[in-house]
Structures are given as structure tokens and as C-alpha cells.
N, CA, C and O atoms as a Tripos MOL2 file, in Angstrom:
@<TRIPOS>MOLECULE
protein
  228   227    57     0     0
PROTEIN
NO_CHARGES

@<TRIPOS>ATOM
      1 N          60.3250   71.2080   74.0320 N.3       1 UNK1
      2 CA         61.5100   70.9420   74.8200 C.3       1 UNK1
      3 C          62.0890   72.2590   75.3240 C.2       1 UNK1
      4 O          62.3050   73.1860   74.5440 O.2       1 UNK1
      5 N          62.3390   72.3390   76.6220 N.am      2 UNK2
      6 CA         62.8550   73.5560   77.2170 C.3       2 UNK2
      7 C          64.3760   73.5830   77.1560 C.2       2 UNK2
      8 O          65.0370   72.5670   77.3710 O.2       2 UNK2
      9 N          64.9150   74.7440   76.8650 N.am      3 UNK3
     10 CA         66.3540   74.9260   76.7730 C.3       3 UNK3
     11 C          66.9730   74.9300   78.1730 C.2       3 UNK3
     12 O          66.4200   75.5300   79.0950 O.2       3 UNK3
     13 N          68.1180   74.2620   78.3330 N.am      4 UNK4
     14 CA         68.8230   74.2250   79.6090 C.3       4 UNK4
     15 C          69.4320   75.5870   79.9050 C.2       4 UNK4
     16 O          70.0190   76.2170   79.0250 O.2       4 UNK4
     17 N          69.2920   76.0390   81.1430 N.am      5 UNK5
     18 CA         69.8650   77.3160   81.5410 C.3       5 UNK5
     19 C          71.3740   77.1780   81.7010 C.2       5 UNK5
     20 O          71.8550   76.1890   82.2550 O.2       5 UNK5
     21 N          72.1090   78.1530   81.2250 N.am      6 UNK6
     22 CA         73.5660   78.1520   81.3400 C.3       6 UNK6
     23 C          73.9790   78.3270   82.7950 C.2       6 UNK6
     24 O          73.3190   79.0310   83.5590 O.2       6 UNK6
     25 N          75.0700   77.6830   83.1650 N.am      7 UNK7
     26 CA         75.6410   77.9530   84.4840 C.3       7 UNK7
     27 C          76.3450   79.3060   84.4100 C.2       7 UNK7
     28 O          76.5870   79.8390   83.3270 O.2       7 UNK7
     29 N          76.6630   79.8390   85.5630 N.am      8 UNK8
     30 CA         77.3740   81.1130   85.6100 C.3       8 UNK8
     31 C          78.7220   81.0030   84.8920 C.2       8 UNK8
     32 O          79.1260   81.9160   84.1720 O.2       8 UNK8
     33 N          79.4060   79.8860   85.0950 N.am      9 UNK9
     34 CA         80.7120   79.6850   84.4640 C.3       9 UNK9
     35 C          80.5950   79.5780   82.9490 C.2       9 UNK9
     36 O          81.3980   80.1590   82.2190 O.2       9 UNK9
     37 N          79.5930   78.8330   82.4730 N.am     10 UNK10
     38 CA         79.3860   78.6960   81.0260 C.3      10 UNK10
     39 C          79.0630   80.0440   80.3880 C.2      10 UNK10
     40 O          79.5960   80.3880   79.3330 O.2      10 UNK10
     41 N          78.1940   80.7920   81.0330 N.am     11 UNK11
     42 CA         77.8120   82.1030   80.4980 C.3      11 UNK11
     43 C          79.0160   83.0430   80.4740 C.2      11 UNK11
     44 O          79.1900   83.8010   79.5200 O.2      11 UNK11
     45 N          79.8530   83.0000   81.5240 N.am     12 UNK12
     46 CA         81.0350   83.8590   81.5550 C.3      12 UNK12
     47 C          82.0140   83.4760   80.4530 C.2      12 UNK12
     48 O          82.5620   84.3480   79.7790 O.2      12 UNK12
     49 N          82.2360   82.1800   80.2650 N.am     13 UNK13
     50 CA         83.1270   81.7250   79.1860 C.3      13 UNK13
     51 C          82.6170   82.2020   77.8250 C.2      13 UNK13
     52 O          83.3980   82.6480   76.9840 O.2      13 UNK13
     53 N          81.3080   82.1070   77.6170 N.am     14 UNK14
     54 CA         80.7190   82.5730   76.3560 C.3      14 UNK14
     55 C          80.9000   84.0840   76.1850 C.2      14 UNK14
     56 O          81.1830   84.5510   75.0820 O.2      14 UNK14
     57 N          80.7390   84.8400   77.2570 N.am     15 UNK15
     58 CA         80.9070   86.2900   77.1920 C.3      15 UNK15
     59 C          82.3550   86.6700   76.8930 C.2      15 UNK15
     60 O          82.6080   87.6110   76.1410 O.2      15 UNK15
     61 N          83.3000   85.9450   77.4760 N.am     16 UNK16
     62 CA         84.7220   86.2080   77.2250 C.3      16 UNK16
     63 C          85.0460   85.9320   75.7580 C.2      16 UNK16
     64 O          85.6810   86.7510   75.0940 O.2      16 UNK16
     65 N          84.6100   84.7830   75.2590 N.am     17 UNK17
     66 CA         84.8680   84.4450   73.8520 C.3      17 UNK17
     67 C          84.2200   85.4550   72.9160 C.2      17 UNK17
     68 O          84.8260   85.8840   71.9350 O.2      17 UNK17
     69 N          82.9810   85.8310   73.2280 N.am     18 UNK18
     70 CA         82.2670   86.8210   72.4200 C.3      18 UNK18
     71 C          83.0370   88.1400   72.3790 C.2      18 UNK18
     72 O          83.2610   88.6980   71.3050 O.2      18 UNK18
     73 N          83.4410   88.6380   73.5480 N.am     19 UNK19
     74 CA         84.1230   89.9320   73.5900 C.3      19 UNK19
     75 C          85.4920   89.8670   72.9170 C.2      19 UNK19
     76 O          85.9100   90.8280   72.2720 O.2      19 UNK19
     77 N          86.1880   88.7510   73.0610 N.am     20 UNK20
     78 CA         87.4820   88.6130   72.3900 C.3      20 UNK20
     79 C          87.3240   88.6100   70.8770 C.2      20 UNK20
     80 O          88.1160   89.2390   70.1740 O.2      20 UNK20
     81 N          86.3150   87.9140   70.3650 N.am     21 UNK21
     82 CA         86.0610   87.9140   68.9140 C.3      21 UNK21
     83 C          85.6570   89.3150   68.4380 C.2      21 UNK21
     84 O          86.0890   89.7640   67.3760 O.2      21 UNK21
     85 N          84.8400   89.9870   69.2200 N.am     22 UNK22
     86 CA         84.3820   91.3390   68.8600 C.3      22 UNK22
     87 C          85.5730   92.2900   68.7380 C.2      22 UNK22
     88 O          85.6640   93.0570   67.7790 O.2      22 UNK22
     89 N          86.4690   92.2380   69.6930 N.am     23 UNK23
     90 CA         87.6560   93.1010   69.6680 C.3      23 UNK23
     91 C          88.5590   92.7320   68.4940 C.2      23 UNK23
     92 O          89.1080   93.6170   67.8370 O.2      23 UNK23
     93 N          88.7180   91.4540   68.2250 N.am     24 UNK24
     94 CA         89.5970   91.0050   67.1430 C.3      24 UNK24
     95 C          89.0770   91.4130   65.7660 C.2      24 UNK24
     96 O          89.8690   91.6580   64.8560 O.2      24 UNK24
     97 N          87.7640   91.4890   65.6040 N.am     25 UNK25
     98 CA         87.1670   91.7940   64.2970 C.3      25 UNK25
     99 C          87.2160   93.2680   63.9210 C.2      25 UNK25
    100 O          87.2070   93.6040   62.7370 O.2      25 UNK25
    101 N          87.2670   94.1330   64.8950 N.am     26 UNK26
    102 CA         87.1430   95.5430   64.5690 C.3      26 UNK26
    103 C          88.3160   96.3660   65.0540 C.2      26 UNK26
    104 O          89.3070   95.8400   65.5600 O.2      26 UNK26
    105 N          88.1820   97.6440   64.8900 N.am     27 UNK27
    106 CA         89.2650   98.5280   65.3440 C.3      27 UNK27
    107 C          89.1150   98.8370   66.8350 C.2      27 UNK27
    108 O          89.1630   99.9980   67.2400 O.2      27 UNK27
    109 N          88.9360   97.8070   67.6390 N.am     28 UNK28
    110 CA         88.6700   97.9780   69.0610 C.3      28 UNK28
    111 C          89.7990   97.3830   69.8820 C.2      28 UNK28
    112 O          90.5830   96.5760   69.3840 O.2      28 UNK28
    113 N          89.8760   97.7820   71.1260 N.am     29 UNK29
    114 CA         90.7810   97.1520   72.0770 C.3      29 UNK29
    115 C          90.1180   97.1970   73.4430 C.2      29 UNK29
    116 O          89.2610   98.0370   73.7140 O.2      29 UNK29
    117 N          90.5370   96.2700   74.2970 N.am     30 UNK30
    118 CA         89.9800   96.2170   75.6380 C.3      30 UNK30
    119 C          90.4650   97.4030   76.4660 C.2      30 UNK30
    120 O          91.5480   97.9400   76.2310 O.2      30 UNK30
    121 N          89.6570   97.7970   77.4260 N.am     31 UNK31
    122 CA         90.0480   98.7980   78.4080 C.3      31 UNK31
    123 C          91.3060   98.2910   79.1000 C.2      31 UNK31
    124 O          91.4030   97.0960   79.3760 O.2      31 UNK31
    125 N          92.2720   99.1580   79.3900 N.am     32 UNK32
    126 CA         93.5540   98.6830   79.9370 C.3      32 UNK32
    127 C          93.4770   98.0180   81.3130 C.2      32 UNK32
    128 O          94.3700   97.2460   81.6610 O.2      32 UNK32
    129 N          92.4490   98.2920   82.0950 N.am     33 UNK33
    130 CA         92.3340   97.6690   83.4130 C.3      33 UNK33
    131 C          91.5290   96.3810   83.2920 C.2      33 UNK33
    132 O          90.3230   96.4120   83.0470 O.2      33 UNK33
    133 N          92.2060   95.2530   83.4640 N.am     34 UNK34
    134 CA         91.5920   93.9360   83.2650 C.3      34 UNK34
    135 C          90.3760   93.7090   84.1570 C.2      34 UNK34
    136 O          89.4130   93.0720   83.7310 O.2      34 UNK34
    137 N          90.4040   94.2200   85.3870 N.am     35 UNK35
    138 CA         89.2700   94.0020   86.2880 C.3      35 UNK35
    139 C          88.0110   94.7080   85.7920 C.2      35 UNK35
    140 O          86.9040   94.2260   86.0310 O.2      35 UNK35
    141 N          88.1610   95.8280   85.1140 N.am     36 UNK36
    142 CA         87.0020   96.5310   84.5380 C.3      36 UNK36
    143 C          86.4190   95.7030   83.3940 C.2      36 UNK36
    144 O          85.2010   95.5730   83.2740 O.2      36 UNK36
    145 N          87.2810   95.1510   82.5650 N.am     37 UNK37
    146 CA         86.8400   94.3030   81.4570 C.3      37 UNK37
    147 C          86.0780   93.0950   82.0010 C.2      37 UNK37
    148 O          85.0380   92.7160   81.4620 O.2      37 UNK37
    149 N          86.5940   92.5020   83.0590 N.am     38 UNK38
    150 CA         85.9430   91.3240   83.6440 C.3      38 UNK38
    151 C          84.5640   91.6580   84.2080 C.2      38 UNK38
    152 O          83.6430   90.8480   84.1020 O.2      38 UNK38
    153 N          84.4120   92.8220   84.7960 N.am     39 UNK39
    154 CA         83.1040   93.2330   85.3200 C.3      39 UNK39
    155 C          82.0960   93.3480   84.1760 C.2      39 UNK39
    156 O          80.9470   92.9290   84.3160 O.2      39 UNK39
    157 N          82.5170   93.9070   83.0620 N.am     40 UNK40
    158 CA         81.6270   94.0140   81.9030 C.3      40 UNK40
    159 C          81.2820   92.6240   81.3680 C.2      40 UNK40
    160 O          80.1250   92.3500   81.0480 O.2      40 UNK40
    161 N          82.2760   91.7560   81.2730 N.am     41 UNK41
    162 CA         82.0230   90.3940   80.7960 C.3      41 UNK41
    163 C          81.0870   89.6480   81.7490 C.2      41 UNK41
    164 O          80.2310   88.8860   81.2990 O.2      41 UNK41
    165 N          81.2390   89.8550   83.0450 N.am     42 UNK42
    166 CA         80.3250   89.2390   84.0170 C.3      42 UNK42
    167 C          78.9090   89.7630   83.8100 C.2      42 UNK42
    168 O          77.9450   89.0050   83.9140 O.2      42 UNK42
    169 N          78.7770   91.0570   83.5180 N.am     43 UNK43
    170 CA         77.4630   91.6340   83.2510 C.3      43 UNK43
    171 C          76.8370   91.0500   82.0000 C.2      43 UNK43
    172 O          75.6400   90.7640   81.9790 O.2      43 UNK43
    173 N          77.6330   90.8720   80.9600 N.am     44 UNK44
    174 CA         77.1260   90.2440   79.7380 C.3      44 UNK44
    175 C          76.6510   88.8230   80.0220 C.2      44 UNK44
    176 O          75.6070   88.3970   79.5290 O.2      44 UNK44
    177 N          77.4270   88.0970   80.8190 N.am     45 UNK45
    178 CA         77.0750   86.7220   81.1590 C.3      45 UNK45
    179 C          75.7790   86.6710   81.9610 C.2      45 UNK45
    180 O          74.9030   85.8520   81.6820 O.2      45 UNK45
    181 N          75.6610   87.5330   82.9410 N.am     46 UNK46
    182 CA         74.4480   87.5430   83.7710 C.3      46 UNK46
    183 C          73.2210   87.9200   82.9450 C.2      46 UNK46
    184 O          72.1460   87.3490   83.1330 O.2      46 UNK46
    185 N          73.3740   88.8650   82.0460 N.am     47 UNK47
    186 CA         72.2450   89.2390   81.1840 C.3      47 UNK47
    187 C          71.8400   88.1010   80.2570 C.2      47 UNK47
    188 O          70.6550   87.9160   79.9790 O.2      47 UNK47
    189 N          72.8180   87.3410   79.7800 N.am     48 UNK48
    190 CA         72.4690   86.1930   78.9440 C.3      48 UNK48
    191 C          71.7180   85.1450   79.7640 C.2      48 UNK48
    192 O          70.7510   84.5530   79.2840 O.2      48 UNK48
    193 N          72.1590   84.9200   80.9910 N.am     49 UNK49
    194 CA         71.4710   83.9430   81.8450 C.3      49 UNK49
    195 C          70.0570   84.4220   82.2070 C.2      49 UNK49
    196 O          69.1220   83.6220   82.2420 O.2      49 UNK49
    197 N          69.9050   85.7040   82.4700 N.am     50 UNK50
    198 CA         68.6190   86.2430   82.9110 C.3      50 UNK50
    199 C          67.6500   86.4630   81.7680 C.2      50 UNK50
    200 O          66.4800   86.0900   81.8590 O.2      50 UNK50
    201 N          68.1330   87.0720   80.6810 N.am     51 UNK51
    202 CA         67.2560   87.4920   79.5840 C.3      51 UNK51
    203 C          67.4090   86.6830   78.3090 C.2      51 UNK51
    204 O          66.5920   86.7980   77.3960 O.2      51 UNK51
    205 N          68.4570   85.8590   78.2420 N.am     52 UNK52
    206 CA         68.6790   85.0710   77.0330 C.3      52 UNK52
    207 C          69.5070   85.7790   75.9870 C.2      52 UNK52
    208 O          69.7460   85.2290   74.9110 O.2      52 UNK52
    209 N          69.9540   86.9980   76.2820 N.am     53 UNK53
    210 CA         70.7720   87.7870   75.3510 C.3      53 UNK53
    211 C          71.8690   88.4810   76.1340 C.2      53 UNK53
    212 O          71.7080   88.7860   77.3160 O.2      53 UNK53
    213 N          72.9880   88.7290   75.4620 N.am     54 UNK54
    214 CA         74.0930   89.4500   76.0870 C.3      54 UNK54
    215 C          73.8790   90.9550   75.9580 C.2      54 UNK54
    216 O          74.6550   91.6440   75.2960 O.2      54 UNK54
    217 N          72.8360   91.4530   76.5840 N.am     55 UNK55
    218 CA         72.5980   92.8910   76.5720 C.3      55 UNK55
    219 C          73.7600   93.5940   77.2440 C.2      55 UNK55
    220 O          74.3610   93.0610   78.1760 O.2      55 UNK55
    221 N          74.0770   94.7930   76.7730 N.am     56 UNK56
    222 CA         75.1470   95.5730   77.3720 C.3      56 UNK56
    223 C          74.7860   95.8830   78.8270 C.2      56 UNK56
    224 O          73.6910   96.3700   79.1060 O.2      56 UNK56
    225 N          75.7040   95.6000   79.7470 N.am     57 UNK57
    226 CA         75.4080   95.8380   81.1700 C.3      57 UNK57
    227 C          75.4050   97.3130   81.5150 C.2      57 UNK57
    228 O          75.1740   97.6760   82.6690 O.2      57 UNK57
@<TRIPOS>BOND
     1     1     2 1
     2     2     3 1
     3     3     4 2
     4     3     5 am
     5     5     6 1
     6     6     7 1
     7     7     8 2
     8     7     9 am
     9     9    10 1
    10    10    11 1
    11    11    12 2
    12    11    13 am
    13    13    14 1
    14    14    15 1
    15    15    16 2
    16    15    17 am
    17    17    18 1
    18    18    19 1
    19    19    20 2
    20    19    21 am
    21    21    22 1
    22    22    23 1
    23    23    24 2
    24    23    25 am
    25    25    26 1
    26    26    27 1
    27    27    28 2
    28    27    29 am
    29    29    30 1
    30    30    31 1
    31    31    32 2
    32    31    33 am
    33    33    34 1
    34    34    35 1
    35    35    36 2
    36    35    37 am
    37    37    38 1
    38    38    39 1
    39    39    40 2
    40    39    41 am
    41    41    42 1
    42    42    43 1
    43    43    44 2
    44    43    45 am
    45    45    46 1
    46    46    47 1
    47    47    48 2
    48    47    49 am
    49    49    50 1
    50    50    51 1
    51    51    52 2
    52    51    53 am
    53    53    54 1
    54    54    55 1
    55    55    56 2
    56    55    57 am
    57    57    58 1
    58    58    59 1
    59    59    60 2
    60    59    61 am
    61    61    62 1
    62    62    63 1
    63    63    64 2
    64    63    65 am
    65    65    66 1
    66    66    67 1
    67    67    68 2
    68    67    69 am
    69    69    70 1
    70    70    71 1
    71    71    72 2
    72    71    73 am
    73    73    74 1
    74    74    75 1
    75    75    76 2
    76    75    77 am
    77    77    78 1
    78    78    79 1
    79    79    80 2
    80    79    81 am
    81    81    82 1
    82    82    83 1
    83    83    84 2
    84    83    85 am
    85    85    86 1
    86    86    87 1
    87    87    88 2
    88    87    89 am
    89    89    90 1
    90    90    91 1
    91    91    92 2
    92    91    93 am
    93    93    94 1
    94    94    95 1
    95    95    96 2
    96    95    97 am
    97    97    98 1
    98    98    99 1
    99    99   100 2
   100    99   101 am
   101   101   102 1
   102   102   103 1
   103   103   104 2
   104   103   105 am
   105   105   106 1
   106   106   107 1
   107   107   108 2
   108   107   109 am
   109   109   110 1
   110   110   111 1
   111   111   112 2
   112   111   113 am
   113   113   114 1
   114   114   115 1
   115   115   116 2
   116   115   117 am
   117   117   118 1
   118   118   119 1
   119   119   120 2
   120   119   121 am
   121   121   122 1
   122   122   123 1
   123   123   124 2
   124   123   125 am
   125   125   126 1
   126   126   127 1
   127   127   128 2
   128   127   129 am
   129   129   130 1
   130   130   131 1
   131   131   132 2
   132   131   133 am
   133   133   134 1
   134   134   135 1
   135   135   136 2
   136   135   137 am
   137   137   138 1
   138   138   139 1
   139   139   140 2
   140   139   141 am
   141   141   142 1
   142   142   143 1
   143   143   144 2
   144   143   145 am
   145   145   146 1
   146   146   147 1
   147   147   148 2
   148   147   149 am
   149   149   150 1
   150   150   151 1
   151   151   152 2
   152   151   153 am
   153   153   154 1
   154   154   155 1
   155   155   156 2
   156   155   157 am
   157   157   158 1
   158   158   159 1
   159   159   160 2
   160   159   161 am
   161   161   162 1
   162   162   163 1
   163   163   164 2
   164   163   165 am
   165   165   166 1
   166   166   167 1
   167   167   168 2
   168   167   169 am
   169   169   170 1
   170   170   171 1
   171   171   172 2
   172   171   173 am
   173   173   174 1
   174   174   175 1
   175   175   176 2
   176   175   177 am
   177   177   178 1
   178   178   179 1
   179   179   180 2
   180   179   181 am
   181   181   182 1
   182   182   183 1
   183   183   184 2
   184   183   185 am
   185   185   186 1
   186   186   187 1
   187   187   188 2
   188   187   189 am
   189   189   190 1
   190   190   191 1
   191   191   192 2
   192   191   193 am
   193   193   194 1
   194   194   195 1
   195   195   196 2
   196   195   197 am
   197   197   198 1
   198   198   199 1
   199   199   200 2
   200   199   201 am
   201   201   202 1
   202   202   203 1
   203   203   204 2
   204   203   205 am
   205   205   206 1
   206   206   207 1
   207   207   208 2
   208   207   209 am
   209   209   210 1
   210   210   211 1
   211   211   212 2
   212   211   213 am
   213   213   214 1
   214   214   215 1
   215   215   216 2
   216   215   217 am
   217   217   218 1
   218   218   219 1
   219   219   220 2
   220   219   221 am
   221   221   222 1
   222   222   223 1
   223   223   224 2
   224   223   225 am
   225   225   226 1
   226   226   227 1
   227   227   228 2
@<TRIPOS>SUBSTRUCTURE
     1 UNK1         2 RESIDUE 1 A UNK
     2 UNK2         6 RESIDUE 1 A UNK
     3 UNK3        10 RESIDUE 1 A UNK
     4 UNK4        14 RESIDUE 1 A UNK
     5 UNK5        18 RESIDUE 1 A UNK
     6 UNK6        22 RESIDUE 1 A UNK
     7 UNK7        26 RESIDUE 1 A UNK
     8 UNK8        30 RESIDUE 1 A UNK
     9 UNK9        34 RESIDUE 1 A UNK
    10 UNK10       38 RESIDUE 1 A UNK
    11 UNK11       42 RESIDUE 1 A UNK
    12 UNK12       46 RESIDUE 1 A UNK
    13 UNK13       50 RESIDUE 1 A UNK
    14 UNK14       54 RESIDUE 1 A UNK
    15 UNK15       58 RESIDUE 1 A UNK
    16 UNK16       62 RESIDUE 1 A UNK
    17 UNK17       66 RESIDUE 1 A UNK
    18 UNK18       70 RESIDUE 1 A UNK
    19 UNK19       74 RESIDUE 1 A UNK
    20 UNK20       78 RESIDUE 1 A UNK
    21 UNK21       82 RESIDUE 1 A UNK
    22 UNK22       86 RESIDUE 1 A UNK
    23 UNK23       90 RESIDUE 1 A UNK
    24 UNK24       94 RESIDUE 1 A UNK
    25 UNK25       98 RESIDUE 1 A UNK
    26 UNK26      102 RESIDUE 1 A UNK
    27 UNK27      106 RESIDUE 1 A UNK
    28 UNK28      110 RESIDUE 1 A UNK
    29 UNK29      114 RESIDUE 1 A UNK
    30 UNK30      118 RESIDUE 1 A UNK
    31 UNK31      122 RESIDUE 1 A UNK
    32 UNK32      126 RESIDUE 1 A UNK
    33 UNK33      130 RESIDUE 1 A UNK
    34 UNK34      134 RESIDUE 1 A UNK
    35 UNK35      138 RESIDUE 1 A UNK
    36 UNK36      142 RESIDUE 1 A UNK
    37 UNK37      146 RESIDUE 1 A UNK
    38 UNK38      150 RESIDUE 1 A UNK
    39 UNK39      154 RESIDUE 1 A UNK
    40 UNK40      158 RESIDUE 1 A UNK
    41 UNK41      162 RESIDUE 1 A UNK
    42 UNK42      166 RESIDUE 1 A UNK
    43 UNK43      170 RESIDUE 1 A UNK
    44 UNK44      174 RESIDUE 1 A UNK
    45 UNK45      178 RESIDUE 1 A UNK
    46 UNK46      182 RESIDUE 1 A UNK
    47 UNK47      186 RESIDUE 1 A UNK
    48 UNK48      190 RESIDUE 1 A UNK
    49 UNK49      194 RESIDUE 1 A UNK
    50 UNK50      198 RESIDUE 1 A UNK
    51 UNK51      202 RESIDUE 1 A UNK
    52 UNK52      206 RESIDUE 1 A UNK
    53 UNK53      210 RESIDUE 1 A UNK
    54 UNK54      214 RESIDUE 1 A UNK
    55 UNK55      218 RESIDUE 1 A UNK
    56 UNK56      222 RESIDUE 1 A UNK
    57 UNK57      226 RESIDUE 1 A UNK
């Protein structure tokens, strides 16, 4: 059985949740410019859709 490919929106939602949990767990904080954070999250989402993993963009 083949796994269904994530939509762009689903992958982005997963990347946002992942990054929020990552920041909450450690001594980290998001970059102060929200648009920069979103670009990174979009990159994580696209990498998950393309490669199956949220590789760092």
C-alpha cells in the first residue's frame, strides 16, 4: 500500500507544529521576524513532501 502524499497545506501545518514543539522543549526561541520563520517552515514542509523528511532547508 502506497502512502498518500501530503498536500502543501498539510505539510506546512505539520512543520509549524513541529517547530513550535521544538522551540517549546528547549532553550530556543523563534527568529524575531515572523516572515523569516515562515520561510523556514515552508522549506521544512516542502522537504517533507519531496523527500519524506523535514530536512533543514
